[in-house]
C-alpha positions, 0 to 999 in steps of 0.5 A: 485066827481062832480063839484057841490059837490066840489062847495058846499064845496068850493065856489071858484073853479079853473078848469084846462081845456079848456073853450069854451065860449057860448057868441054869442050875437049879437046886441048892448050893450045897448040892453042887458037885464042887470039890472042897465047896467051903474053900471054893465059896471063900475063893469066890467071896461067898460064905458058908451061909450060901450052902442052904440057899437056892441057886435060882433065888441068888442075885446075878452077882451071887450067881456069877460067883457060883458059876465061877466056882463051878469052872475053877477046876477046868483048864479053860475058864470062860466068864463074862459080863463082869461089868454088868454083875459085879461092883468095882471092888469085886472086879478088882478082886477077880482080876487078881484071882484070874492072874493067880489062877493063870500064873500059879495054876496055868489056867487059860482064862477068857473074859467076855465083856463089852466094857474095855475097863474090865481088861485093864491090868489083866489081859494083853490081847483083846479080840472083837467077836461078831457073829462068832467070828473074830473081826478085830484083834489088838494088844493096844488099849489106845488103838482107835479102831478098837473103839469102833466096836465098843465104847471108849473108856473115859481115861483113854478118851482124856489122855487122847484129848490131852495129847491132841492138844499137844500136852504130852501125857504117857499112855496109861490105864492107871488113874494114879499114873495119870495123875502123876504124869499130869503133875509132872507136866505142869511142874 
């Protein structure tokens, strides 16, 4: 199955693969062809002081945000390496932004990353790409075969361990739900 077919079924897609950015724009931020540039800067957590900065002088974090700003008006938004260039707070903000763009503006969004945690509470469908071909597809974060292609997140590993020791814990990717479930199981 092709990614385009999966995107038709599910408009938020997590892709486990390496992401090579095509972002190689030089010059100043103010020279970018972006409608409502001040509003777009705010949307990606940057302020108007960035207008006078050279793009090549920006950090990877800031370049990611500028790259997203350029893609925000497209019907299909493809971003990647969130876990490498953004901190936890930024990742959580952009997850909410992606959900809003998808729900309110019907944008199709593809997030490419090696870290499955980026997909928590965001995507319902994940695919693994190797050599530009889909080698595996799943909707389950607790799918054992998925972790043959990527590193298992600690919360999933912990829940699997507890369940293997006959301590019944619900499958969740939310740490607060896990804590509640552990508390319920011991009381």
